[in-house]
C-alpha positions in Angstrom: 20.1 7.6 10.6 20.6 10.7 8.6 19.0 14.0 9.5 15.3 14.6 8.5 15.7 15.6 4.8 13.5 17.1 2.1 12.9 14.4 -0.5 11.7 16.0 -3.7 12.5 19.1 -5.8 10.8 19.0 -9.2 12.1 21.6 -11.6 9.8 24.1 -13.3 10.7 22.4 -16.6 9.4 19.1 -15.4 6.2 20.7 -14.1 5.7 22.5 -17.4 6.4 19.3 -19.4 3.7 17.4 -17.4 1.2 20.1 -18.1 2.1 20.1 -21.8 1.6 16.3 -22.0 -1.8 16.6 -20.2 -3.0 19.3 -22.5 -1.9 17.4 -25.5 -3.6 14.2 -24.5 -4.8 12.2 -27.5 -8.1 10.8 -26.3 -9.4 7.5 -27.6 -12.4 7.3 -29.9 -15.4 7.1 -27.4 -17.5 4.0 -27.1 -21.3 4.1 -26.8 -21.1 3.3 -23.1 -20.5 5.3 -19.9 -17.1 3.5 -19.7 -17.2 2.3 -16.1 -18.2 -1.2 -16.9 -15.4 -1.3 -19.4 -12.8 0.7 -17.5 -12.1 4.2 -16.3 -15.0 6.5 -16.8 -14.1 9.0 -19.5 -16.0 12.0 -18.0 -14.4 11.6 -14.6 -10.9 11.2 -16.2 -11.3 14.3 -18.4 -12.3 16.3 -15.4 -9.3 15.2 -13.4 -6.9 15.7 -16.3 -8.2 19.3 -16.8 -7.7 20.0 -13.1 -4.2 18.4 -13.1 -3.2 20.5 -16.1 -4.5 23.9 -14.9 -5.8 24.0 -11.3 -3.7 21.5 -9.3 -1.0 23.1 -7.2 2.0 20.7 -7.2 4.2 23.1 -5.3 1.9 23.1 -2.3 1.8 19.3 -2.3 5.6 19.2 -2.8 6.1 21.4 0.3 3.8 19.2 2.3 5.8 16.1 1.3 9.1 17.8 2.2 7.7 18.8 5.6 7.2 15.1 6.5 9.7 13.5 8.8 11.6 11.7 6.0 14.9 9.9 6.4 17.2 7.8 4.2 18.9 4.6 5.3 21.5 2.5 3.4 20.7 -1.2 3.8 23.7 -3.1 2.2 24.0 -0.6 -0.5 20.2 -0.3 -1.1 18.9 3.2 -0.2 15.6 3.1 1.6 13.3 6.1 2.3 11.2 6.1 5.4 9.1 8.3 7.6 9.5 8.2 11.4 6.8 9.4 13.8 8.0 9.2 17.3 5.5 8.0 19.9 4.3 10.5 22.5 4.9 8.0 25.3 8.4 6.8 26.3 7.3 3.2 26.2 5.9 3.5 22.6 5.9 0.2 20.7 7.8 0.4 17.4 5.7 -0.5 14.4 6.4 -0.7 10.7 3.5 0.1 8.3 3.6 -1.1 4.7 1.3 0.1 1.9 0.1 -1.8 -1.1 -0.4 -0.9 -4.8 -1.3 1.6 -6.3 -0.4 3.5 -3.2 2.5 5.2 -1.5 3.9 6.1 1.9 1.6 9.2 1.7 -1.5 7.1 2.1 -0.3 6.0 5.6 0.6 9.4 7.1 -2.8 10.1 8.7 -2.8 6.6 10.3 0.8 7.1 11.5 -0.1 10.3 13.3 -3.0 8.7 15.0 -0.9 5.9 16.2 2.1 8.1 17.3 0.0 10.7 19.1 -3.3 9.0 20.2 -4.0 11.7 22.8 -4.7 14.2 20.0 -7.5 12.0 18.8 -9.2 11.2 22.1 -7.0 8.2 22.9 -4.6 7.3 25.7 -0.9 8.4 25.3 0.1 5.0 26.8 -1.1 3.4 23.6 1.3 5.3 21.4 3.5 3.7 18.8 6.7 4.9 17.2 5.7 4.5 13.6 8.1 3.7 10.7 6.6 4.1 7.2 9.1 2.9 4.5 8.7 3.4 0.8 8.7 0.1 -0.9 11.7 -0.6 -3.2 10.8 1.0 -6.6 8.1 3.2 -5.1 8.5 7.0 -4.9 11.8 7.7 -3.1 13.2 4.2 -2.6 15.0 3.0 -5.7 14.3 -0.4 -6.9 16.5 -3.3 -5.7 19.5 -3.7 -8.1 18.8 -7.3 -9.0 15.8 -9.4 -9.7 17.3 -12.6 -8.4 19.6 -11.7 -5.6 18.5 -10.9 -2.1 17.6 -9.1 0.1 13.9 -9.3 -0.4 11.8 -6.5 1.0 10.9 -8.1 4.3 14.6 -8.6 5.0 15.3 -4.9 4.2 12.5 -4.0 6.6 14.0 -6.2 9.4 17.5 -4.6 8.8 15.9 -1.2 8.9 14.0 -1.8 12.1 16.7 -3.7 14.0 20.1 -2.6 12.6 19.4 0.9 11.5 16.9 2.0 14.1 17.8 -0.3 17.0 14.5 -1.9 17.6 15.1 -5.4 19.0 11.3 -6.1 19.1 8.7 -4.4 17.0 5.2 -4.8 15.5 4.1 -4.7 11.8 1.0 -3.9 9.8 0.2 -4.1 6.1 -2.5 -4.6 3.5 -2.3 -5.9 -0.1 1.5 -6.1 -1.1 2.2 -4.9 2.5 0.3 -7.8 4.0 2.6 -10.3 2.1 5.7 -8.4 3.2 4.4 -8.2 6.8 3.6 -12.0 6.8 7.1 -12.9 5.5 8.7 -10.6 8.1 6.8 -12.4 10.9 7.5 -15.9 9.5 11.2 -15.2 9.0 11.9 -13.2 12.2 9.5 -14.4 15.0 12.2 -13.5 17.5 11.8 -9.8 16.6 8.2 -9.4 15.5 5.9 -9.3 18.5 2.7 -9.6 16.5 1.3 -8.5 13.1 -1.9 -6.8 12.0 -3.1 -7.5 8.4 -5.8 -6.5 6.0 -5.3 -9.5 3.7 -3.9 -13.0 4.2 -1.8 -15.4 2.1 -3.6 -18.5 1.0 -2.4 -21.9 2.3 0.5 -23.3 0.2 -1.5 -26.6 0.0 -4.8 -27.9 1.3 -7.1 -30.8 0.8 -10.1 -29.9 -1.4 -12.2 -32.5 0.5 -11.6 -30.6 3.8 -12.8 -27.2 2.5 -15.8 -26.0 4.5 -18.9 -24.6 2.8 -18.0 -21.1 3.9 -14.5 -21.5 2.5 -15.9 -22.8 -0.8 -18.1 -19.7 -1.1 -15.1 -17.6 -0.5 -12.9 -19.4 -3.0 -15.7 -19.1 -5.6 -15.8 -15.4 -5.0 -12.1 -15.1 -5.5 -12.3 -16.9 -8.8 -15.1 -14.6 -9.9 -13.1 -11.5 -8.9 -10.1 -12.8 -10.7 -12.1 -13.4 -13.9 -13.9 -10.0 -13.8 -11.3 -7.7 -12.1 -7.9 -9.4 -12.3 -6.7 -8.3 -15.7 -4.3 -5.7 -14.2 -2.9 -8.5 -11.9 -2.3 -10.8 -14.8 -0.7 -8.1 -16.9 1.6 -6.8 -14.1 2.6 -10.4 -13.3 3.4 -11.6 -16.8 4.2 -8.6 -19.2 4.7 -5.6 -16.9 7.3 -3.9 -19.1 5.0 -3.8 -22.1 2.4 -1.9 -20.1 5.0 0.4 -18.4 6.1 2.0 -21.7 2.7 3.5 -22.1 2.2 4.5 -18.5 5.6 6.1 -18.1 5.0 8.1 -21.3 1.4 9.3 -20.8 0.3 10.9 -17.5 -3.3 10.5 -18.7 -2.7 6.8 -19.1 -1.0 6.6 -15.8 -3.9 8.3 -14.0 -6.5 6.2 -15.8 -4.7 3.0 -14.7 -4.6 3.9 -11.0 -7.9 5.8 -10.6 -9.8 2.8 -11.8 -8.5 1.0 -8.8 -9.2 3.8 -6.3 -12.8 3.8 -7.5 -13.3 0.0 -7.7 -11.6 -1.0 -4.5 -12.8 1.7 -2.1 -16.0 2.1 -0.2 -17.0 5.0 -2.4 -20.2 3.6 -3.8 -19.1 4.6 -7.3 -18.6 8.3 -6.2 -14.8 8.6 -6.2 -14.8 12.1 -4.6 -16.8 10.8 -1.6 -13.6 9.1 -0.4 -10.7 10.8 -2.2 -10.1 14.5 -2.9 -8.8 15.4 -6.4 -5.6 16.6 -4.8 -5.0 13.3 -3.0 -5.5 11.3 -6.2 -3.3 13.7 -8.3 -0.6 13.8 -5.7 -0.4 10.0 -5.8 -0.2 10.1 -9.6 2.3 13.0 -9.5 4.6 11.0 -7.2 4.6 8.1 -9.7 5.1 10.5 -12.6 7.9 12.7 -11.2 9.8 9.8 -9.7 9.2 7.6 -12.8 8.3 4.6 -10.7 5.1 3.2 -12.2 7.2 0.6 -14.0 9.2 -0.4 -10.9 6.0 -0.6 -8.8 5.0 -3.6 -10.9 8.1 -5.6 -9.9 6.5 -7.3 -6.8 3.8 -8.8 -9.0 6.3 -10.1 -11.6 8.8 -11.4 -9.0 6.1 -13.3 -7.1 4.7 -14.9 -10.4 8.3 -15.9 -11.3 8.8 -17.7 -8.0 11.5 -15.1 -7.0 9.5 -14.1 -3.8 9.2 -16.7 -1.1 5.7 -18.0 -0.4 4.2 -17.6 3.1 4.0 -21.1 4.6 3.2 -20.7 8.3 3.1 -17.6 10.6 3.2 -18.4 14.2 3.4 -15.0 15.8 0.0 -13.6 17.0 -1.9 -12.2 14.0 -4.9 -9.9 13.7 -7.0 -9.7 10.5 -9.2 -6.7 9.8 -11.4 -7.0 6.8 -12.9 -3.9 5.2 -16.1 -4.6 3.2 -15.0 -3.0 -0.1 -11.6 -4.6 -0.1 -10.7 -7.2 -2.6 -11.1 -10.4 -0.6 -13.1 -11.4 2.5 -11.6 -14.7 3.8 -13.4 -16.5 6.5 -11.6 -16.9 9.8 -11.0 -20.6 9.3 -9.2 -19.9 6.0 -6.8 -17.4 7.7 -6.2 -19.9 10.5 -4.8 -22.4 8.0 -1.7 -20.2 7.6 -1.7 -17.9 10.6 -1.8 -18.0 14.4 -4.9 -15.8 14.3 -5.9 -14.2 17.6 -8.2 -11.4 16.4 -10.6 -11.3 13.5 -12.6 -8.1 12.8 -15.1 -7.4 10.1 -15.3 -3.6 9.7 -18.5 -1.7 9.1 -17.2 0.3 6.2 -14.0 1.1 4.2 -12.0 -0.6 1.5 -8.6 -1.4 0.1 -7.3 2.1 1.0 -8.5 1.9 4.6 -5.6 3.8 6.1 -6.9 6.8 4.1 -10.6 6.0 4.0 -11.1 5.0 7.6 -7.9 5.8 9.6 -9.9 6.0 12.9 -11.3 2.5 12.6 -8.0 1.1 11.6 -6.1 2.9 14.3 -8.6 1.6 16.9 -8.2 -2.0 15.8 -4.4 -1.8 15.8 -4.4 -0.2 19.2 -6.8 -2.8 20.7 -4.8 -5.7 19.3 -1.3 -4.6 20.2 -2.3 -3.5 23.8 -1.7 -7.2 24.8 1.7 -7.3 23.1 3.5 -4.3 24.5 
């Protein structure tokens, strides 16, 4: 493990170039619609772009990022960035947290602090975790894996990080979205090391008999099909022709922000009011991380690799599994559906929150993690 290190130093020229591009945005011809039913709302986007260009303080955000407990590991020649928050209790359970898309390690910092130092939030120090938050390959400060076809896959990198680099023989794991898939593969492949996992989404069964689908499961599958038809264009594009999209988003910060802000609005429990859940600074820092590290293109790779059959499918997870479902998240699988693939021992329907629950509702998520893993320490 190297020493805690500052991770980013953007030059004045890069900051000025971003502002120039924002100010020179060529806006599309408006439609006679508010825009939200057809995509990102133009009024909201123009407001955010104006602030990004003239009011947003990148230097303050950069300093905050560099103050985080960042480290770099080398896993078989693949550099991996991660945060480490040591637990306040000597018996702290190690846990690896994995984010989804269009997120970053930053989204998990509030949750990580709650888990590492529960006594600061009204909890018991005995429930502390030592929290590891890696950056996914191709996200922010972890470069993409050098090959599409050769291992190691991300879950194997995580296991090497936790066991070989950090020395944790037994550890826990949590994830949502892409992170749920990585966490599931980690548990399936290394049940000797993973004590239990906590998820916000589950893999569908590899195969199932249509005749055995329950009415509740049928309602769920119909809702997934509707969501895919109405909301799944990004998924299809990122899975099939990601490079074509990436040329535009790597060249236009306005396009980049439009692409990800639509998801923060649609997938969160914000009731259509983006600022009720996310500050402008939070959204623009996520976008700035993608922009300054030029990683929007590489963040699409997990979608493409899965669609191409390069990522192993989850077949059966036998370690104890908890599923926490936030009402505004993308899918709400019934318990029986999750039990087809997982050894499910806890199933929680949350009262509020969405896809970005670690940021939206860190208290609810931390409580569920703490309650579940208490039995696995």
